[in-house]
N, C-alpha and C positions, 0 to 999 in steps of 0.2 A: 460619736457625735461630729467630730472634727470632719469626717470622710463625707457625712451628709451636707453639712454646713461649714467650708472651711473658713469662710470669713463672715460670722454673723453680722458684724457691724455694718459692712459692706451690703450685705444681702437687705437690712432693714434700710439702709439709705438708697439703696436702688428701687426698692418696693415704694417707700415713701415718694421719691421722685418720679416713678411712674404714675402714681395714684396722682400727684400735684397736677403733674403734665396732663393728664387725661381729665382732670376735675371731676373724679368719680371714684366713689367707694362701691361700687356695685360689685356683686359676687364675680362676674366676669372678670372684672378689671383686677380684682385681688388675685384671682387663679392666674390670670395672663402675666401680671405684674410679678407675682411669686416665680413663675417659670422662668422669666427673662431674668431675674435677680439671682435665681439658682444656677442657671446656666453662665452668667457672668462671673459669679464667684468660683465657680468649678473651673473655669476659663483661666482665671487669676491665678488659681492654685497651680496649675500646669507650669507657670513660669518660673516657680520656685524662687521668687525674689528674697533678697536678704531681710531678715527680720530687724528692723530698725527700732531700737528703743530710744524715743525722743527725750531728750534732755533740756534742761535749762528753759522752763517755761517764760521767764523773763527775758531770755534771747528771741523766743518765737514772737512774743508780743513786741519788742523792739524791732525784729525784721518786718512784721506786718505793718507796723506803724511808716517805717521807713520806706517800704515798698509803696503804701498808698500815697504818702507825699511826693516820691518820685516818678510816680505815675501821673499823678496831678501836674506835676512841674513839667514832666515831658509833654504832655499833652499842649500844654500851652505854648512850649517852644515849636514841637512840631506845626501846631496851628498857626503860629506866627510866621513860620517859614513858608507855608502852603499859602496863607493868605497875601503876605508881602512880597513873596518871591525872593526875599534876602536870606542868605544862609550866614551871616555872621563871619564870612571867610572860611567857611567849612564846606567840605564836599564829600559826597557820599563815598564810602570806601570799605573796604575789609581790613581787618586786622586779626593777629593773632594774640591771645593772653595765655601765658603760662599759669595754670591752676595748680593749688596744692591740694584741693579738694577731690577725694577719691570715693567717697560714699555715693552709691548709686541713686540714694534716696536725696541727697544734698545736690548731685548735679542734676537730677530730674527737676528738683525746685529751682535750681538756678536757671535752667533751661525755661521753665515757666515765667518766672521773673523778667528775665531778659526779653522773651519774645512778647510778654504782655506789656512791656514798657514802650510807647510808640517812641519810634525812631532807632530802635535797636533790634536785632535779629539773630538768633543763635542758628549758626548755618551748621558747624560741624565740631564734633570733640574727638582728637586722637587721644584713646586712651594710653597708648605706648608712649607717647610724649607727654602726655598731661596737658596739651593745648587746645584751647577754644579758639574756633574761628568765628569771628564776630562781624557783622555788617552793621555799619552806624549811618546814620542818615547825614548826621552834620558832623562829620569828622574833621577837628581842628586839630588836637593835640592826642596822638594815641598812648602817651605816657599817662595823661589825664584820665582816660579812659581805663586804663589797666590799673591803677591806683583806685579808681572810683569802685569798679568791680571786686577787687580784691579786699578793699578795706570796709565797703558798705555792704556787701552781701556774702563773699566767700567766708570771712572771718565769723560771721554770725552762723552761717550754715555747718562750719564745721564745730562749733559749740554745740550746735543742735544735734547734728546727726553723727560726729565721731568721737 
């Protein structure tokens, strides 16, 4: 069964998304959506990603709430910078952050969080050194950003993925 349908939950999610986006459950859309979802799940199985057992559901909820609050705050800060033209003494710049997180799933989630948060952008990750290159719109204190990312996100992601 896993050869035919290697990722059944992904298949169902993609099929549901296809039907929602097309706003139709006609037989043609069901067949076409099933084909697209099947090809996508086969393609994903080629990558041989590590199976990650997610742990600590309370940490997941805590991380989700923390990210929502931080995205809201960051939207306000970036909006203020854009509308007023003041940066509060900061400048746009690049910085490197040493990471202890090694899980591919955890690193992918951190990349999504940092890129989805206005004012920050994940630029590069050097796996050999364990360093993240981050671009920050309002870079005042690099130590503040390092502490923020390691304490607010990395610690929880390590609890969830490692």
